[in-house]
Steps between C-alpha positions, in 0.01 A plus 500: 500500500734205422658505156401239244766245407422530126646439244581128455860585410567622854740238646397282794719455804579146614202295611513462881597154627177487706301504175500123474309220335194354666362845591210724403635852462336836436717702261414859593597809306386858446325499164354225289745204521428381147639824354838426653470125421603445862346154545633373167846631581495321835381181334784521249742562786395219737374245246712255306462314173385198701211700650158592368260778594132586471460873436180700547489828309236755597623820331692386190425244232651154486686603186659800669581293810679235294697761305612667821597175669693373201702821500614449858716189458607247241280203413767268640472653847139607561211290634225386267169680557126471447264796525156603616406817311211691661488801266528396133216463252530123452293459815442150637707330231791264548779571257875500454733791449782332310575200726352664810156393629258787563151498651290815465235607753235772463647736761714523810183533707376150405686328780341156462592494132849610596541202734372263230737649243795465737414136554491441124831675435675339796403157366694572182802670656727247663862572593757263350683452828454813711221701661172637372447862599191720494513869408205741519650800321263751663240441769374860481228445234356211705482714813337780304224275364424250781470509881832463676384195698403326176836578339682369807297179490605447139865572585486226760365257241735577214816461707455128445580540132870532575713207608588454865835668461392750236430870552170685484566865411216752511565846360327799661504879473484580870422866428172400334343341810428609857677376812215269600502322165878472512484344845234252390693391191818470705334238717499270195876508440819391669676829438527813290773585253506882493632647176607863533693741283851593606648845428745314274200396285530131588219312675559399861342170609429457870332191640291516818309212661131584495491555876679830442306585184366853460741691722794381293406719201607805698845346550584503132 
């Protein structure tokens, strides 16, 4: 069984050059990606202060997500963000966490409400001069609560909430789904960024175009 890349303090290797803007990328790891803050760490790494990002959180609250993200880089260097929170009790309410716009939805399984919430947040999150990215911190709860084909249809729709040269990053615990589901989800992305634990305790990042998707996990 692959080892989890927890905890968040485990250092990341350099982001591969092939992991570029204008792509939709599955960020695959063993274990729940939110626990290692993998997507947020990548956003802090590739984003700039001129960028903005819409972040969907499906396992942790908006408050916890903001606290984690703010601890990853200085305010002068990190992108601005807006959030869709699918798990907190303020369900279906638009709010602000400090200066950060947040829209709450009843659950991760309400996919139509999720799309509507993303549209609302994206309208209020505009980059000053750079790109707008989209981060789904963990796709696993959506796949657990809705048919795979329906989730993939929504993924195709929400990619439009990033700018043309922005990144869509979709976190996924690949050990929590079967090979058929993995193959189906992979059809929706341009490539997979595999995050695996090195013996040295750092996290290795390996990018593969989606054509070579599932077999590549055995290479790491």
